[in-house]
C-alpha positions as CSV (number, residue, x, y, z in Angstrom):
1,M,0.5,-22.4,14.8
2,P,-0.4,-20.1,17.7
3,P,-2.4,-17.1,16.3
4,W,0.0,-14.9,17.3
5,G,3.5,-14.1,15.1
6,S,3.3,-14.4,11.6
7,A,5.6,-13.9,8.3
8,E,5.0,-10.4,8.2
9,M,4.9,-9.9,12.3
10,I,7.9,-10.9,14.1
11,L,7.9,-11.2,18.0
12,T,11.1,-11.9,19.9
13,T,12.5,-11.8,23.1
14,T,15.5,-10.3,21.8
15,P,16.8,-6.7,21.3
16,A,17.3,-7.1,17.8
17,V,16.7,-9.4,15.0
18,E,19.6,-11.0,13.2
19,G,20.5,-9.8,9.8
20,R,17.6,-6.9,10.5
21,E,18.0,-3.2,11.0
22,I,15.7,-1.6,12.8
23,A,14.6,1.8,11.0
24,K,12.3,3.3,13.2
25,Y,11.4,2.7,17.1
26,H,7.6,3.1,17.7
27,G,7.4,2.5,21.5
28,I,6.2,0.1,24.1
29,V,3.4,-2.4,23.5
30,A,1.4,-4.4,25.7
31,G,-1.4,-7.2,25.5
32,E,-2.7,-8.5,28.8
33,A,-5.3,-11.5,29.2
34,I,-7.1,-12.1,33.0
35,L,-8.4,-15.3,33.7
36,G,-11.1,-15.0,36.3
37,A,-11.8,-16.9,39.3
38,N,-14.4,-19.2,38.0
39,V,-11.6,-20.7,36.3
40,F,-9.9,-21.8,39.0
41,R,-12.5,-23.2,40.6
42,D,-13.7,-25.6,37.4
43,I,-9.5,-26.4,37.5
44,F,-9.7,-27.5,40.9
45,A,-13.3,-29.6,40.1
46,G,-11.6,-31.6,37.7
47,I,-8.5,-32.1,40.1
48,T,-8.4,-35.3,38.5
49,D,-6.8,-34.3,36.0
50,I,-3.4,-33.9,37.7
51,I,-0.6,-36.2,36.8
52,G,2.3,-36.6,38.5
53,G,1.9,-32.9,40.2
54,R,0.7,-31.2,36.8
55,S,-2.6,-30.3,35.6
56,G,-3.2,-30.5,31.7
57,A,-6.3,-28.0,32.4
58,Y,-4.7,-25.7,34.2
59,E,-1.5,-25.4,31.5
60,E,-4.0,-25.6,28.8
61,E,-5.9,-22.5,30.4
62,L,-2.8,-20.5,30.6
63,G,-1.6,-20.9,27.4
64,K,-4.9,-19.3,26.1
65,A,-4.5,-16.6,28.2
66,R,-0.9,-16.4,27.2
67,D,-1.8,-16.5,23.4
68,V,-4.4,-13.5,24.1
69,A,-2.3,-11.4,25.6
70,L,0.6,-11.6,22.8
71,T,-2.3,-11.6,19.9
72,E,-3.1,-8.3,21.7
73,L,0.5,-7.3,21.8
74,E,0.9,-7.7,18.2
75,E,-2.1,-6.3,16.8
76,R,-1.3,-2.9,19.2
77,A,2.3,-3.0,17.4
78,R,0.8,-3.5,13.8
79,A,-1.9,-0.4,14.7
80,Q,1.4,1.6,15.1
81,G,2.5,0.6,12.0
82,A,5.3,-1.9,13.3
83,N,6.4,-5.2,11.7
84,A,8.2,-6.5,14.7
85,V,8.2,-6.3,18.7
86,V,11.5,-6.6,20.4
87,G,12.4,-7.6,23.8
88,V,9.1,-9.3,24.6
89,D,8.7,-10.4,28.2
90,L,5.7,-12.1,29.3
91,D,4.4,-11.6,33.4
92,Y,2.0,-14.0,35.5
93,E,0.4,-12.1,38.1
94,V,-2.3,-13.2,40.8
95,I,-4.6,-10.1,41.8
96,N,-7.4,-10.9,44.3
97,N,-7.8,-14.4,42.6
98,M,-7.3,-13.8,39.1
99,L,-4.2,-14.9,37.0
100,M,-3.3,-11.9,34.8
101,V,-1.3,-12.8,31.8
102,S,0.8,-9.5,30.1
103,A,3.1,-9.5,27.3
104,S,5.1,-6.1,26.7
105,G,8.1,-5.3,24.1
106,T,8.9,-2.8,22.2
107,A,7.1,-2.3,18.6
108,V,9.3,-1.4,16.3
109,T,10.1,-1.7,12.1
110,L,12.3,-3.7,10.5
111,R,14.5,-3.0,7.1
C-alpha cells in the first residue's frame, strides 16, 4: 500500500465521495516533489535499464515523487482538520532540468 491514503483519509479525483456528504470545505491543499538534475543523469547513466522504450528506474523515481506529493497533500489536509481530499489533480512540469510533481485538491470533512 502506498504511504498516502488511509482509512481515515480519502483521496479521490472525483468531486465527491459516493454515499458520503461533504459537511465542510477547508480549501485547496497541495503537495509537491522535485526531482533534481542528478536524478536524470543517474538514470541515463544506467540506460541499459531501458527495455522496449521504457525505463524502470525513471518510472520508479516518478512513482516516488508522486508518493511524496500525495503524502504532503494528505498531511496538509489533515492539518486543516479534513478527512478527505476531493478533485485531486496530479501535474508534472519540467523546470530548469528538474521535474516537479504536484498534487492539488480540495480538503473536505465528510459525514
